[in-house]
N, C-alpha and C positions, 0 to 999 in steps of 0.2 A: 504494500500500500504506500502511495506517495502522498505527501501533504499537498493540499490545494489552498489557494490557487497555485498554478505552476510558476516557477521562476521565469521560464521562457516558453510561451505557448507555441513557438515556432513560426515558420513562414509557409502557409499552405498554398497549393496550386489553386488558381482561380478560374480554371477552364470550364468547370461545370460541377454539378452535384456529385456525379460518380467519382470524379478525381478527388474532390474534397473529402468525401466519405472514406474513400480508400486511404487517403493520407492520414485521416484520423485513426483508422484501424491500424495502420503501420506504427503510428506514434504510441499506441497502447497495446501492441501485439502481445506482450507478456501476460497481462491480466485477461486479455481477450482469449488467448490460448488456454489459460487456466480455467476460465469459465466454460469454454467449449469442451475441455477434457472432463470436467465435472459433469456437464450435461450429458455427454456421450456415455459415461459410466452409469449415470442415473437411469437413462432411458434404456440402455442395454440390459441392466438388471431388471427393469420393469418389463422389457420384452421377453425375457426368459422365464419370468414367473408363471404365466399361463401354461407355457410349454412343460415346465417341470411339474406343475400342479397336475396336468393331465396324465403325465407318466406316473406320478405317484399314485393317482387314483387307479389306473390300470394295474399297477403293481400290487396295490392293496387288494383289488378284487381277485387277482390271480393267486397271490401267496398269503393274503391275510396280514395281520399285524406281525411285524418282524423287523430284522435289521434293515432291509431295503427301504421299508416305509419310514423308519427312523432317520436313515441317511438322507432320504428325500426331504423330510421335514426339516432336518438340520440345514440342508443346502438352501431351502427356501428362506429360512430364518437369516442365514448369512447374507443372501441377496437382498433381503429387506433392510438389514442393518447398513449394508454398503450403500444401497440406494438412498436411505435416509441421510447418511453422512455426506454423500455427494450432493444431495439436494441442498442441505444446509450450507455447505461450503460454496456450492455453485451460486446460491442466492447472494452470498457476500460478494463474490466476484461480479455478478450481474449488476449489483448496486454500484460497485467500484467503476465498472465500465460506464454506467449511466452518468455518474458524477464526473468522471474524467472527460468524457466527450462533451458534456454540457458545459463544464467549466472552461475547457479549452476554447470552445466556440464563443462563450461569453467574454473570455479574456481577449480573444482576437477582435471582437466587435468593440470592446472597450478601448483596446489599444489603438485601433483605427480611428475611433471617435476622438480620442485624446490627441492624436498626432495630426489629424487632417485639418484641424482648425475650422474656419468657417466654410471650407469647401464641402463638408458633409451636409450642412444644412442648405447649401446652394443646390445640391444634387438630389437630396432625399428629404421627405417630410420628417419631422421629429418623431412622429408616431412609428415610422418604419424602423428607426434605430431602436426605439424603446421596445417594440415588439420583437425585434431580432434577439434581444437579450431575454425578455420576459417569456416569450413563447417559443420562438424558433430554435433557440439553443437547447431547450428542454426536449423538443421533438427529435433533434439529432441524438441526444442522450437516450431517448426511448428506444431508438433503433438498435443501439449497441447493448441495451439491457435485454432485448429479446433475441438477439442474434444467436447466442449460445443455445437457447432452448430450440430455436429453429434447426440448427445443425444437429442437435441431439434427436429431434423428431425425425429428421431424414435418416439418421442412423437407425433409429427404432423401426422406421418403415422398412428399411432394407433387411434388418434382422428378422422382422415378422414375416416378410415375404419369403425369405429362405426357409424359415421354420415351418410356415404353412405349406410350402411346396413339399416338405418332407412328410407332413401329415397327410396331405391330399393335393394332388396337382390341380384339380378344378378349384378347390378353395384357395390355393396359392395364387392361381391366375386371377381370381376375383379380387384378392388383396392387391396383387401387383398392378392390375389395370384399373381397379375401382377408385382407389385413392387419388391417383393423378387426375382422373376424370372429375372427381369432386372438387379438387383444388383448381382445375382449369375453369370449371363453372363459376366458382367464387371469384376467380381472377378477372372474369369479364366485367365485374363491377368496379375494379380498381381504377381504371382510367377515367370513367365519369366521376368517380369520387374524388380523384386528384384534381380534375378541372374545377369542380365545385368548391373544394377546399381552397384552391388558389384564389378564386373569386371572393370567397368569404374572408380569407386572410388579407386580401387587398383592401376590402371595405373596412375591416377591423383596424388596419393600420391607419387609414384616413380618419377613422373615428377617434383613435388615440391622439393623433395630431391635433384634431379639432378641440378635443377636451383639454389637452395641455395648453394650447394657445388661449383658450377661453379662460382657464383658471389663472394663468400668468397675467392676463390683461383684465381681470375682473374689476379692479378698481377703476380703470379707465372706462370700461363698459358702463359701469354704474354712473360715472360722471357725465357721460354723453347720452345716457339713456338707451344704450344699444343692447341691453341684456336680452330683450325679446327677439332681436334679430339673430343673435348667436344661439339662443335657446331653440329657435325654429330650425336653424341649420343643424344643430346637434340632434334634434328630434328626427329630422329627415334621414340623417346619416345612420342613426341608431336603428331606425326601421329598416333601412337597407341591409345593415348587418344582420338583423333578425331574419329578414326574408332569405338571405343567402345562407344563413345558418340552418334555416328550415330545409332548404334544398340539400344541404349536406346531410341533415338528419334523415331525410327520406331515403337517400342512397345508403346511408349507414344502417338504417333499420332493415332494408332489404338484405344487406350483407349479413347482418346479425341473425336475421331469421333463417336465411339459407345456410348459415354456418351451423345451425341446429338441425334443420330439416334434412339437408343432403347427407351428412354423416349418419343421421338417424335412419334414413332409408338404406344406406349402405350396411348398417348394423343389422337391420331387419332381414335384408337379403342374405347376408352371410350366415346369420343364425338359422334362417329357414333352410338354406342349403345344407348346413351342417346337421340339422335335426333330421332332414329327409335322408341324408346319407347314413346317419346312425340307425334310423329305423330299418334301412335296407341292409344293414350290416357291413357297409363299406368302410366305416370308421368305428372305432371303439368308443365306449362311454367317456373314457378319459380324453380322447381326442375331441369329442363333442364339447367337453368342458373347456378344452384348450381353444376351440373355435369361438365359443362364447366369450372367453376371457379376452381374446384378441379383438373381437368385435367391440367389446366395451372399451378396451384400451386404446384402440386406434382413433377414437374420437378426440383424444387428447392431442396427438400429433397434428391432426387436421386443424384443431383450434389454434395450436401454436403457429401453424403455417399461415392461417388467416390473420392472426395477430401480427405476424411479421410483415405480411403484405400491407396491412393498414399502417403499421409503424413506418415502413419504407416509403409509403405514399406521402405520409405527413412529413417525414424527414426530407424527402426530395423537395417538396413545396417550401419547407422552412429553409433548406440549404440555399435555394435560389435567392431568397430574401437576404440571407446572411451574406452571400457572395456579392449581392448588390451593394452592401455596406463595405465589404472588404475591398471592392474594386475602386472605391473613391480614392483619387490621387491627393495626397496631402498638399495643402497650400504652401507648405515650406518643407524643404528637406527631401523632396522626391528625387532630385538629381544627386548622385553621390558627390561627396566633397572632393575638391581638386586642389585645395591649398592647406598648408600647415598653419595652425593657429599661432598668432603672434604671442610673445611673452606677456606676462601680467604687467599691468600698468600702461597698456597701449591707449592711444587717443581714439575716441569714437567720433566719427564725423559723418553727418548727413550731408552728402554733396549737393542734393537738390536745394536745400534751404540754406546751407552754410552753417547750421548749428553744429557746434563743436563741444565735446565733453572731454575736457583735459583730465589727466589722472589726478585723483585726490581732491577734486573740487566739487562743491555743492552748487549746482547751477539751477536757476529757475527759468522756465520758458514762459513768456508772457505774450499774449496776442489778444486783439480785440475780438477775434473769433475763436472761442475755446476749442471748437472742433478742429480748427487749423493746427493749433499747437498739439492737440491730442493725436492727430494724424502723424505728426512728426515723431512724437514719442512712440507711437505704435511701430513706425518704421525702424526705430532704433532696436526693437526687439525681434525683427525679422519674422513676420507672420504670414506674408504672402509673397513668395519669390516672383511669381509672374507679374503681379500688379506693381511690385516695387522694382522691376527690372530697369525702368527708366529713372528711378530715384534711388541709386545705390547708396548704401551705408558702409563705411570703411571702418574696420577695427585694426589699428596699427598699419593702415595702408592696404589691408586685404579686404575685399568685399565680403560682407557677411554671408551672402548666398554661396560663396565658394568654400566656406568653413563647415566642418561637421556640425549638424544642427544640435546635437547633444552638448557640444562644447559651447555653442552660442547660448543655449538655455542655461548652462552652468554659470556662465560669466555675466550674462545680461538678463536681468529680471525686470519685467514690466508689470506693475500693479495698476489695473485699470480703474476707471472712476466708478464703475458699477461692479463691485467685487462679488464673487460667487463663493458661498460657504457650503460645505458638504456635511452630511449627517455623520455623526460619530462623536467621540470625546473631543472636548475643547483642546486638550493637549495634542491629539493627533491632527486636528485641523490646523493648529499653529505650526507644528514641526513637520512640514511637508517633505523635507529632505532627510529627516531622521538624524539622530545623533545628538540632538540638543538636550542638555540636562534640565532638570526642573528649575534650577536657578536661572538658566538662560531663558526659559519660558517666562518666568516671572519678571525678569529684567525687560524682555521685549514688551510684555503687557504694560509695565510701568512706563516705558518710553512712549508707547502709544496712548498713554493716559486711559487705559481700559480696565482699571481696577474694579470699576462698578460691574463689569461683565462677570468677573469672578464671583461677585456677590449675587448676581441675578441668576447664574447657572448653578443648580444644585450640585454639590460636591466639587465646585470650582473647576480646576483643570481636568479632573476626572469625570466631570459631569457630561451628559450627552446633549449635543446640539441637534435639533431637528433639521430636516432638509432645508437648505438655503438659509439656515439660521433664523427661521421665522419667529422664534421666541425673543429675538433681539430687536431693538429699535434700529432705524437706519443709521444713526450715529454710532451705535455700538457695533454694528456689522462693519462699518467702515474702519473703525479703530482696530477691530480684530484682524481685518485684512491687512492693515498697516503693520501690526505686530508680526503677522505671518510673513510679510515681505521683508521686514528687518531681519527675521530669523534665517532667511536664506543666506545672509552674509555675502551677497553677490558682489562681484568686482564692480559692476555698473548697475545701480538700482534706479529704475525709472518709475516715478510715482505720479499718476495722473489725478489731480484734484484730490489729494489724500485727506483734506480737512473740510471739504465742502458741506458736510452734513453735521458739523459740530458747532457749538456756540463759540463766541469770540474768546472767552476766557480759556476754554479748553484748547482752542486753536493756538493761542499764544503759548501755552505750556508745551504743546506738541511741537511747535515750530522750534522752540529753543532746544528741546531735548533731541529732536531729529538732527538738527545741524551739528550738535555736539557729538552725537552717536556716530554720524557718518563722516565726521571730519577726517580727512586723509584718504577717503575712498570716493570714487566717482559717483555722484548722485545727481539725478535730474528730477526736478519737481515742476510739474505743469500746474501753475496757479496764478491768480491775479490778486491774491490776498496780501495786503501790505504787512500783515502780521507775520507772514511766512517770508516774504521778500526781504524783510529787514534783517533776517538771520542768515541768508545764503551768501556764498562767496561772490557770486556773479549772477546778474540778470541778463538774459538774452531776449531782446524784443524782436518779434516776428510780425511782419505785415505782408499780406498776400502770399504767404508761404515762403517768404525769404527773410533771412536775418538782416535786420537793418541797424541794430545797435547793440553794444555790449557795455556793461559797466555795473557798478554796485547800484543798489536801490536808490541811495541818496544821490549818487552822481547823475543818474538818469533823470531824477526829479529836478536837480539843480541846473540842468541844462548843459552839463559837461559834454554831451554828445550833440548839442545843437538845440535850438528852440523848437524845431519841428519834432524832434525826438521827444523832447520834454512834453510838448502838447499831446502828442500821440500816447505817450506813456501815462500821463495824468488822466487822459480820457478813459484809460483802462483801469488804473489802480487808484485813482484819486477820489473814490467815493467816500473815503473816511479821512482824507487828509485835510490839514488846515488850509483855509483859503488864502492865508497870508504868505504861503510859500513863495519865494522869489523866483518866479518863472516868467520868462518873456512871453508876450502874446503869441498865440499860435498862428501859423500861416493859414491862409485861406484853404477852402475845401479842395482847390485845384492843386495844392501842393501834395506830392506823394513822395514818401521816403523811398530811397533806392539803396542798394548796397554801397554806392559811392559815399553815402552819408555816414558810413561807419567811422567812428573816431579812431584815431591812431594811438591815443593814449587812454588813460582812465584806469578803471579797476579791472580790466580783463585779466 
């Protein structure tokens, strides 16, 4: 048994369901082979029980009670014990196969979702990704849970056919030809069932997407009075899922009914033939018992074969959906790295804007358009190689897109303005890279001024956070995310509006602590708050996507970079400044800053 989840789920082939399922089988061939071995032993024992029972009866009728009958009874007991042990051990391996295949598939979907960035939501609805983990991965696991029983059933069928031919050639031919006929008749329903399951799975994925989008935007919907519109859409889609589910159920009900009827008819025919032959003296009473035993036993292999067909059908449908997720090309890192990472302490430069992050400095990005500065910050983290091809970012003179993505993620961390928190303990949510001590966690919480979170979460660091941190306020979630970013101890830390959801007093404390904590390491803060700007080493002013001025907060206000810069800067950050600041009148609206206006001196 191996611990789950796996350290490395591997790289599967994406050609089709058959190739993927075969790859999963090879990955867990050991436990699959063990399960098949146990199943073969179990079914072989079960197959020999009616045969030995019939011989024991004939021997007892001829010789009475004696050593032969006792030996036969002892053999039957041994077979029963071996069958029971193989069944118990085989069930353990069946469950292991189910878990291993399901977890492998879930991990692959999770890894692709995590690495693909926004590319996955651009290609697939959210519901498809959720259903791939919640439903499709389990269907893949179901197939491997029943595979061993199916192989054992085939072994039992072969053994029964041989033994029945030894008892009677006509009865043996009935077994040899009858069971495949029953299985073929049941198989006729597999293809329509697969089509209907695919349609139902498609509708279910869309319903999941619609529900997820509705819940995440519930507050907005209430604000604009759009609840009834989305409720109607959800109702129509849910009815479509119900209708397609009924279509699946109709086909499934026919399959279940025939699964009982056809083997039942086969049993009746076999017993009738055996009874007729016994009355005619062609077979002995013991052989008649053997015939009846096999007639009753063979319903089990047929049931297992039908269950395998159903599981295989569901697994193929589910695997197609899983492969649709796995085929998504990541937005970053899809092309292998071609350059060696520069040494630590390299300068990070966004060539398109001119923004430069020099080693060991705390820099603030300021723009009249917050989205503009946020886009620059996002580029610094390399999240979309194709979209950013025309706006390269260099680390030590090497384009980020040419570096190994894992190295970029290790050295450059971007904390977005809308942080996402995951369910789990608060400590696990903070220490995303692992290895932080409890003192480190408490220190990061203190730096982010998030002590109140420890009080609001039962058991503090060991307390559980619900999904997306719903039990916390917006300001608390933001401060927890800030503490999480600080704990990464990244070489370059990019923070987008890290204090936008907190009050002024809290913001002032965080600004002072943040500047001190990151002093000597490269840090970029996207903000227009004077409380933060007053603590950074340098402010870089961006207009129309281009760097137009650099300097300290005070220098830019005092006009060291020119009156146009001072006016533009005050327009962004001057909401809480004293009106008596000595700043020359601003140029008219027709004046536009350009990179030529950059000062040659100042606090850069």
